[in-house]
C-alpha positions as CSV (number, residue, x, y, z in Angstrom):
1,M,-1.2,-35.4,25.6
2,T,-4.5,-34.1,26.1
3,S,-4.8,-30.3,26.0
4,I,-6.0,-28.8,28.8
5,G,-8.1,-25.1,29.2
6,R,-7.8,-22.7,31.8
7,T,-11.4,-24.1,33.5
8,Q,-10.1,-27.5,33.1
9,L,-6.5,-26.4,34.7
10,E,-8.6,-24.3,37.4
11,T,-11.1,-27.2,38.3
12,A,-8.0,-29.4,38.6
13,L,-5.9,-27.6,40.6
14,R,-8.7,-27.2,43.1
15,A,-9.0,-30.8,43.1
16,L,-5.7,-31.3,43.9
17,G,-5.2,-28.3,47.0
18,E,-8.6,-29.8,48.3
19,L,-7.0,-33.7,48.0
20,L,-3.6,-32.5,49.4
21,A,-5.2,-31.0,52.2
22,T,-7.4,-33.7,53.7
23,R,-4.1,-35.5,53.8
24,G,-2.8,-33.3,55.7
25,L,-0.2,-32.0,53.5
26,H,0.9,-28.4,52.1
27,Y,3.1,-27.3,49.3
28,D,3.7,-23.9,47.8
29,V,5.0,-23.8,44.0
30,V,6.3,-21.5,41.6
31,L,4.8,-22.5,37.7
32,I,5.6,-21.2,34.6
33,G,5.2,-22.0,30.9
34,D,2.3,-21.8,28.8
35,G,-0.4,-23.1,31.3
36,N,0.6,-19.9,33.7
37,L,0.5,-17.9,31.1
38,I,-3.7,-19.2,30.9
39,L,-4.0,-19.1,33.8
40,R,-3.1,-15.4,34.4
41,E,-4.9,-14.8,31.3
42,L,-2.0,-13.2,29.5
43,V,-2.9,-15.1,25.9
44,T,-5.7,-16.2,24.1
45,R,-4.6,-19.4,23.4
46,P,-7.1,-21.6,24.6
47,T,-5.4,-24.8,25.7
48,T,-2.1,-25.9,27.0
49,K,-0.4,-29.8,27.5
50,D,0.8,-28.9,31.0
51,L,1.7,-26.6,33.8
52,D,5.6,-26.1,34.1
53,L,6.6,-26.7,37.7
54,L,9.7,-24.8,38.7
55,G,10.1,-25.4,42.9
56,S,9.0,-24.7,45.6
57,W,8.3,-21.3,46.5
58,T,9.7,-19.5,50.1
59,A,10.0,-16.5,51.1
60,T,13.6,-16.0,49.9
61,G,13.4,-17.7,46.5
62,V,12.7,-20.5,44.3
63,E,14.3,-23.9,45.5
64,P,14.5,-26.6,43.4
65,M,11.8,-29.8,44.0
66,R,13.2,-32.2,41.6
67,P,12.3,-35.0,42.0
68,M,8.8,-34.0,42.9
69,P,8.1,-35.3,46.5
70,E,6.5,-38.8,46.5
71,Q,3.1,-37.7,48.3
72,L,2.9,-34.3,45.8
73,H,3.0,-36.8,42.9
74,T,0.8,-39.4,44.1
75,A,-1.7,-37.0,44.8
76,V,-1.4,-35.3,40.9
77,L,-1.8,-38.6,39.7
78,D,-4.9,-39.3,41.5
79,V,-6.4,-35.9,40.4
80,A,-5.3,-36.9,36.6
81,L,-7.3,-40.1,37.2
82,A,-10.2,-38.5,38.2
83,Y,-10.2,-35.8,35.6
84,G,-8.7,-37.9,32.5
85,L,-5.4,-36.1,32.8
86,A,-2.4,-37.0,31.7
87,N,-0.4,-38.4,34.4
88,D,2.1,-35.5,34.2
89,W,-0.3,-32.6,33.7
90,I,2.0,-30.9,36.4
91,N,5.6,-31.8,35.1
92,F,8.9,-29.7,35.7
93,G,9.8,-26.8,33.5
94,P,13.7,-26.2,32.5
95,E,15.8,-26.9,35.4
96,A,18.5,-24.1,34.2
97,L,16.1,-21.1,34.7
98,L,17.3,-21.7,38.8
99,D,20.6,-23.3,38.2
100,L,21.5,-19.8,36.1
101,G,19.5,-17.5,37.9
102,L,15.9,-15.9,37.6
103,P,15.1,-12.6,36.1
104,A,15.8,-9.7,38.8
105,G,12.6,-8.7,40.6
106,F,11.3,-12.4,39.7
107,L,9.5,-13.1,43.2
108,G,7.8,-9.7,43.5
109,R,6.1,-10.2,40.1
110,L,4.4,-13.6,41.2
111,E,0.8,-13.9,41.7
112,R,-0.2,-16.2,44.4
113,R,-3.6,-18.5,44.1
114,D,-4.7,-20.4,47.1
115,Y,-6.3,-23.7,46.4
116,G,-6.2,-25.1,50.1
117,G,-3.5,-27.8,50.5
118,L,-1.5,-26.2,47.2
119,V,-0.7,-22.7,46.9
120,T,0.4,-21.6,43.4
121,W,2.6,-18.6,42.6
122,L,2.4,-17.6,39.0
123,A,5.4,-16.0,37.3
124,G,4.6,-12.3,36.0
125,R,4.7,-10.8,32.8
126,F,8.0,-9.6,32.6
127,D,9.1,-12.7,33.3
128,M,7.3,-14.8,31.2
129,I,8.7,-12.7,28.3
130,C,12.0,-13.3,29.2
131,F,11.2,-17.1,28.9
132,K,9.5,-16.9,26.1
133,L,12.3,-15.0,24.3
134,Y,14.9,-17.2,25.9
135,A,13.0,-20.1,23.9
136,A,12.0,-18.4,20.7
137,A,15.5,-17.6,19.8
138,D,16.5,-20.9,20.9
139,Q,14.2,-22.7,18.7
140,G,13.1,-20.3,15.9
141,P,11.1,-18.6,14.1
142,R,8.2,-21.1,13.9
143,S,7.7,-21.7,17.0
144,R,4.9,-21.4,19.3
145,H,6.8,-19.4,21.8
146,L,7.4,-16.4,19.5
147,Q,3.8,-16.4,18.8
148,D,3.5,-16.1,22.6
149,L,5.6,-13.4,22.8
150,E,3.9,-11.6,20.1
151,E,0.5,-11.7,22.3
152,L,2.6,-10.3,25.6
153,A,3.1,-7.7,22.8
154,P,6.3,-6.1,25.1
155,D,7.8,-2.5,24.0
156,P,11.8,-2.9,23.1
157,D,12.9,-1.8,26.6
158,E,11.5,-4.7,28.3
159,L,13.1,-7.4,24.9
160,L,16.6,-5.9,25.2
161,T,16.3,-6.2,29.2
162,A,15.1,-9.5,28.4
163,A,17.4,-10.5,26.1
164,R,20.3,-9.4,28.4
165,W,18.6,-11.8,30.9
166,S,18.9,-14.8,28.3
167,L,22.0,-14.1,27.4
168,T,23.3,-15.1,31.0
169,H,22.3,-18.7,30.6
170,D,23.6,-18.8,26.8
171,P,26.5,-16.3,26.0
172,S,27.6,-18.2,22.9
173,P,28.1,-16.7,19.5
174,G,25.1,-18.7,17.9
175,Y,22.5,-18.2,20.2
176,R,23.2,-14.7,20.2
177,S,22.7,-14.5,16.7
178,A,19.5,-16.2,17.0
179,L,18.3,-13.5,19.6
180,V,19.1,-10.4,17.4
181,E,17.4,-12.0,14.7
182,T,14.5,-12.8,16.7
183,L,14.7,-9.3,18.3
184,R,15.0,-7.9,14.8
185,R,11.3,-9.9,13.7
186,L,9.9,-8.1,16.9
187,G,10.6,-4.5,15.8
188,V,13.9,-4.2,17.9
189,G,16.1,-3.4,14.4
190,D,19.1,-2.2,16.3
191,A,19.4,-5.2,18.8
192,D,22.8,-6.2,18.0
193,V,23.9,-2.6,18.8
194,R,21.8,-1.7,21.6
195,L,22.9,-5.2,23.3
196,G,26.7,-3.9,23.8
């Protein structure tokens, strides 16, 4: 899969928005993941493989969008072909995030970007800390998620709040143990006690 930089992501999103507009279509989508970090310039890592689509934005929440609407999927494929991108340069992020609940206040931290027939809502820094901590504890200390988390530079309170949220998604003893170890690596030495 081809790596995509911020400028190329912006160009592709503009092209997608223009294409949708010419076809009389409009979508509001919520993006998370590494592409979100790069678009918001929250990390210095220059490229990603894709954009993770969480769902459809509404004023009251994020609605599931799987499978991707056929007309949107066709436009994504058309842009991929025109710009030499992988067919799944926009794909779905972890479904369980919607099933089990987003961090409190998620909607209020979204950043809106307009691209004609496409409006993207980019997840906020704190929400990305939650998602990255969850992934880092799940995938281990050598994962890119831990590196991203270190670059986001969360303070201990942010980490503990994110940890408590992640435990609502996986309350198993094995996950909690990995989470405590991840927090220790990030400088929260008494995480087991502070998590309660």
